[in-house]
C-alpha positions as CSV (number, residue, x, y, z in Angstrom):
1,M,32.7,-15.7,-51.6
2,T,34.3,-14.5,-54.5
3,V,35.3,-16.6,-57.9
4,T,38.1,-15.3,-60.1
5,A,37.8,-16.8,-63.5
6,A,41.5,-17.8,-64.8
7,G,43.6,-15.7,-67.1
8,L,45.6,-16.8,-69.6
9,G,47.6,-19.4,-68.0
10,G,46.2,-18.9,-64.8
11,T,44.0,-20.7,-62.4
12,V,40.5,-20.2,-61.2
13,L,40.3,-18.9,-57.6
14,V,37.5,-19.3,-55.0
15,Q,38.1,-17.1,-52.1
16,T,36.1,-16.7,-49.0
17,R,35.0,-13.3,-47.5
18,R,38.0,-13.8,-45.0
19,G,40.5,-14.2,-47.9
20,A,41.2,-18.0,-47.6
21,L,41.5,-19.8,-51.0
22,V,39.5,-22.6,-51.3
23,Q,39.2,-23.8,-54.9
24,D,40.5,-27.3,-54.1
25,R,37.1,-28.0,-52.3
26,W,35.2,-27.0,-55.2
27,P,36.4,-28.7,-57.9
28,D,33.0,-28.5,-59.9
29,L,32.8,-25.0,-59.5
30,V,36.5,-24.8,-60.7
31,A,35.6,-26.8,-63.9
32,A,32.3,-24.9,-64.6
33,A,34.3,-21.6,-64.4
34,E,36.8,-22.9,-66.7
35,A,34.4,-23.7,-69.3
36,Q,32.0,-21.1,-68.9
37,L,33.6,-17.7,-67.5
38,P,35.7,-15.2,-69.6
39,H,39.1,-14.2,-68.4
40,G,39.7,-11.3,-66.0
41,L,36.2,-11.8,-64.1
42,V,35.7,-11.7,-60.6
43,L,32.2,-12.7,-59.4
44,D,30.8,-12.1,-55.8
45,G,28.1,-14.1,-54.7
46,E,26.7,-17.1,-52.4
47,L,27.7,-20.9,-52.4
48,V,24.7,-23.4,-51.8
49,V,24.5,-26.9,-52.1
50,W,21.4,-28.8,-53.1
51,D,20.4,-32.0,-51.7
52,A,18.5,-33.9,-54.3
53,E,17.3,-36.5,-52.3
54,A,15.8,-34.0,-49.5
55,E,14.9,-31.7,-52.2
56,R,16.0,-28.7,-50.2
57,L,19.1,-26.5,-49.6
58,S,21.5,-28.3,-47.4
59,F,23.8,-26.7,-44.8
60,E,25.0,-29.7,-43.7
61,A,26.2,-30.8,-47.1
62,L,27.6,-27.3,-47.7
63,Q,29.7,-27.9,-44.3
64,R,31.1,-31.2,-45.2
65,R,32.2,-29.8,-48.9
66,A,33.8,-26.7,-47.6
67,A,35.7,-29.1,-45.1
68,T,36.6,-31.7,-47.7
69,R,39.8,-31.5,-50.1
70,A,41.4,-33.5,-52.8
71,R,39.8,-36.8,-53.8
72,G,37.2,-36.6,-51.3
73,A,36.2,-33.1,-52.6
74,R,35.5,-34.8,-55.9
75,T,33.3,-37.5,-54.4
76,L,31.3,-35.0,-52.7
77,A,31.0,-33.0,-55.6
78,A,29.3,-35.7,-57.7
79,R,26.9,-36.4,-54.6
80,W,26.2,-32.7,-53.7
81,P,26.7,-30.5,-56.5
82,A,27.5,-26.7,-55.5
83,Y,25.6,-23.5,-57.1
84,F,27.1,-20.1,-57.2
85,V,24.2,-17.5,-56.8
86,A,26.0,-14.4,-58.2
87,F,24.9,-10.9,-56.7
88,D,27.7,-8.5,-57.8
89,L,30.5,-8.2,-60.3
90,L,33.6,-6.8,-59.2
91,Q,36.0,-7.1,-62.0
92,Q,35.5,-7.6,-65.9
93,D,38.1,-7.8,-68.6
94,G,40.7,-7.4,-66.0
95,Q,39.1,-3.8,-65.1
96,E,38.2,-3.2,-61.3
97,L,34.5,-2.1,-61.0
98,L,34.5,-1.3,-57.2
99,T,34.2,2.3,-57.5
100,R,31.0,2.0,-60.2
101,S,27.4,2.1,-58.7
102,Y,25.7,-0.8,-57.8
103,A,23.3,-0.1,-60.7
104,E,25.9,0.0,-63.0
105,R,27.6,-3.3,-61.7
106,R,24.3,-5.1,-61.8
107,A,23.7,-4.1,-65.4
108,L,27.2,-5.5,-66.2
109,L,26.3,-8.7,-64.4
110,E,23.0,-9.1,-66.0
111,N,24.6,-8.6,-69.6
112,L,27.3,-11.0,-68.5
113,F,24.7,-13.5,-67.7
114,S,23.0,-12.9,-71.1
115,E,25.8,-12.5,-73.5
116,H,27.6,-15.8,-72.2
117,A,24.3,-17.9,-71.8
118,L,25.5,-18.8,-68.4
119,T,23.9,-22.2,-67.0
120,A,24.2,-23.9,-64.0
121,P,26.1,-23.7,-61.7
122,W,25.9,-20.0,-62.2
123,T,22.7,-18.5,-61.0
124,L,21.8,-14.8,-61.1
125,C,20.3,-13.5,-57.9
126,P,16.9,-12.4,-58.4
127,Q,16.2,-8.5,-57.9
128,T,13.4,-6.0,-58.1
129,T,12.6,-2.5,-57.2
130,D,8.9,-3.4,-57.1
131,L,7.9,-3.1,-53.4
132,A,4.9,-5.5,-53.7
133,K,6.9,-8.2,-55.5
134,A,9.3,-7.8,-52.7
135,R,6.6,-8.6,-50.0
136,E,5.8,-11.6,-52.2
137,W,9.1,-12.9,-52.3
138,L,9.3,-12.5,-48.4
139,Q,6.0,-14.5,-47.9
140,S,6.6,-17.3,-50.6
141,W,10.2,-17.8,-51.3
142,T,11.2,-18.2,-47.7
143,D,9.3,-21.2,-47.7
144,V,12.3,-22.9,-49.0
145,S,14.6,-24.0,-46.4
146,G,17.9,-21.8,-46.1
147,V,16.2,-18.7,-47.7
148,E,15.5,-16.5,-44.7
149,G,14.3,-13.1,-46.2
150,I,15.4,-10.4,-48.7
151,L,18.2,-7.9,-48.7
152,I,17.8,-4.0,-49.7
153,K,20.8,-2.5,-51.2
154,S,21.4,1.2,-52.6
155,L,21.5,1.2,-56.4
156,S,24.0,4.4,-56.0
157,Q,26.3,2.4,-53.6
158,R,29.9,1.6,-54.8
159,Y,31.4,-1.6,-53.4
160,L,32.6,-1.5,-50.0
161,P,35.3,-4.2,-49.1
162,G,34.5,-5.6,-45.5
163,Y,31.6,-3.6,-45.3
164,R,28.0,-4.8,-46.4
165,G,26.0,-1.4,-45.9
166,W,22.8,-3.8,-46.8
167,T,19.6,-3.9,-44.8
168,K,18.3,-7.3,-44.4
169,I,14.8,-8.3,-43.6
170,R,14.4,-11.6,-42.4
171,R,10.9,-13.5,-42.2
172,R,9.6,-14.9,-38.9
173,D,7.0,-17.5,-38.3
174,T,5.4,-17.8,-34.8
175,T,3.5,-20.7,-33.6
176,E,2.3,-21.7,-30.2
177,V,4.3,-24.5,-28.3
178,I,4.5,-25.6,-24.6
179,V,8.0,-24.8,-23.0
180,G,8.4,-27.7,-20.8
181,A,12.1,-27.9,-19.8
182,I,15.2,-25.9,-19.7
183,T,19.0,-26.2,-19.5
184,G,20.8,-23.9,-17.0
185,T,19.0,-23.1,-13.8
186,L,15.6,-21.9,-13.1
187,T,16.9,-18.3,-12.3
188,R,19.1,-18.4,-15.4
189,P,17.7,-20.4,-18.1
190,Q,19.9,-20.9,-21.0
191,L,17.8,-23.1,-23.6
192,L,14.2,-23.8,-23.7
193,V,13.1,-27.2,-24.8
194,L,9.8,-27.0,-26.6
195,G,7.1,-29.4,-26.9
196,R,3.7,-30.3,-28.7
197,H,1.0,-32.9,-27.9
198,D,0.6,-35.8,-30.5
199,T,-2.8,-37.1,-31.6
200,G,-2.7,-39.4,-28.5
201,G,-2.2,-36.6,-26.3
202,R,1.2,-37.2,-25.0
203,L,3.6,-34.3,-25.0
204,R,6.7,-34.7,-27.2
205,A,9.5,-32.4,-27.7
206,V,9.9,-30.8,-30.9
207,G,12.8,-28.4,-30.5
208,R,14.8,-26.1,-28.3
209,S,15.4,-22.2,-28.7
210,V,18.3,-20.4,-29.4
211,P,20.6,-19.7,-26.3
212,L,18.7,-16.9,-24.4
213,R,20.1,-13.4,-24.0
214,P,20.3,-12.2,-20.6
215,D,17.2,-10.0,-20.9
216,A,15.2,-12.7,-22.1
217,A,16.5,-15.2,-19.7
218,R,15.4,-12.7,-16.8
219,Q,12.0,-12.6,-18.3
220,V,11.4,-16.2,-18.6
221,A,12.8,-16.9,-15.3
222,E,9.7,-15.0,-13.9
223,H,7.5,-17.9,-15.0
224,L,9.4,-20.7,-14.1
225,T,8.6,-22.9,-11.0
226,A,9.9,-26.5,-10.0
227,A,7.2,-29.0,-11.2
228,A,5.7,-30.9,-8.2
229,P,6.3,-34.5,-7.5
230,G,4.3,-36.6,-10.1
231,Q,3.2,-33.5,-11.9
232,L,4.5,-35.0,-15.1
233,E,2.2,-37.9,-14.8
234,G,-1.3,-37.9,-16.2
235,D,-2.9,-35.4,-18.6
236,S,-0.6,-32.2,-17.8
237,T,-0.6,-29.7,-20.6
238,D,2.0,-27.5,-19.1
239,V,5.1,-29.9,-18.6
240,C,7.7,-31.6,-20.6
241,G,10.2,-34.0,-19.4
242,P,13.3,-33.4,-17.2
243,V,16.6,-31.5,-18.4
244,R,19.4,-31.7,-16.3
245,G,17.9,-32.2,-13.2
246,H,15.1,-29.6,-13.8
247,R,11.5,-30.1,-14.5
248,V,9.7,-27.0,-15.1
249,R,6.3,-25.4,-15.4
250,V,5.8,-22.3,-17.8
251,R,2.8,-20.8,-19.4
252,R,2.5,-21.3,-23.3
253,G,4.2,-18.9,-25.3
254,E,5.1,-18.1,-28.9
255,V,8.4,-18.8,-30.6
256,G,9.8,-17.6,-33.7
257,R,13.0,-16.8,-36.0
258,P,14.3,-13.1,-35.3
259,G,13.0,-10.9,-38.0
260,V,9.7,-9.7,-39.3
261,P,6.4,-11.6,-39.4
262,R,5.5,-14.1,-42.2
263,G,4.9,-11.8,-45.1
264,G,6.8,-8.7,-43.8
265,R,5.8,-5.6,-42.4
266,P,5.3,-2.4,-44.9
267,D,7.0,-0.3,-42.3
268,D,9.9,-2.5,-42.3
269,L,10.4,-2.4,-45.9
270,R,10.2,1.3,-46.0
271,R,12.3,2.1,-42.8
272,G,15.4,4.1,-44.1
273,Q,14.3,3.5,-47.6
274,A,12.4,6.5,-48.5
275,A,12.5,5.7,-52.4
276,V,11.8,2.2,-53.1
277,A,12.7,2.8,-56.8
278,D,16.3,3.8,-55.7
279,Q,16.5,0.4,-53.9
280,A,17.5,-2.9,-55.1
281,I,16.0,-5.7,-53.4
282,Q,17.2,-9.3,-53.4
283,A,16.2,-12.6,-52.0
284,G,18.8,-13.5,-49.3
285,H,19.9,-16.7,-48.0
286,R,20.9,-17.8,-44.8
287,P,24.2,-16.1,-43.8
288,R,26.0,-19.3,-42.5
289,G,25.0,-21.0,-45.6
290,G,26.5,-18.5,-47.8
291,R,29.5,-16.0,-48.0
292,A,32.0,-18.1,-45.8
């Protein structure tokens, strides 16, 4: 998402990665840009919405705001204010900066925030070249819903429109669950329905998997058998309710978000990054809730 500050007699533009102009959906951001940002400026960053009642980032609220215009947009802005997490500066004082190195653009961005004392909804994306701090971010900051990992960028890289050229490292948490049912067929399962026992020993559904890739579906299918009549009764620890006519039994397993284990692996942080001092590491938000 880019924000272009208004020039003399101009208007503030909010543009998605695909080029759509959506400033009519973000009146609070437009007002903040008119009040705080200097003319001739283009910021690149990520829009997020904070749900004060739930005390978390809300992708659902972000979706509603992105789809609502005019009067409805102002109503939702009051309920769910937007914040812009800036991670790059593409133009300043009307001068394009795309060919400058990321290190130069970052320095100008930091100076912009300090010189103009920018406050909410403008937020400077944290950055470090310290590997230990990056590991800490990967472990602790990803406890916040909507923050799924860190991004690694080359400090010498120029801005490449339409091409990210970044390395993203996601956090992955694993936990033991019971796979008790599926959608699809026993030979081609599509989704796994996951369960856990409550304090009374009753198996409760707690979630589902993402759609299975063909290779994963084949591996899961090898362990599936149809539940025998009456098997769901009693103190079974390996079955869950029926889904689309199929009751299944499967061994216990692990599920997790794709990426790296909690805390990250040193090898993953170093892979392709021989000199960490020449890399900029940033906290990364969930793509679907950010750059539209």
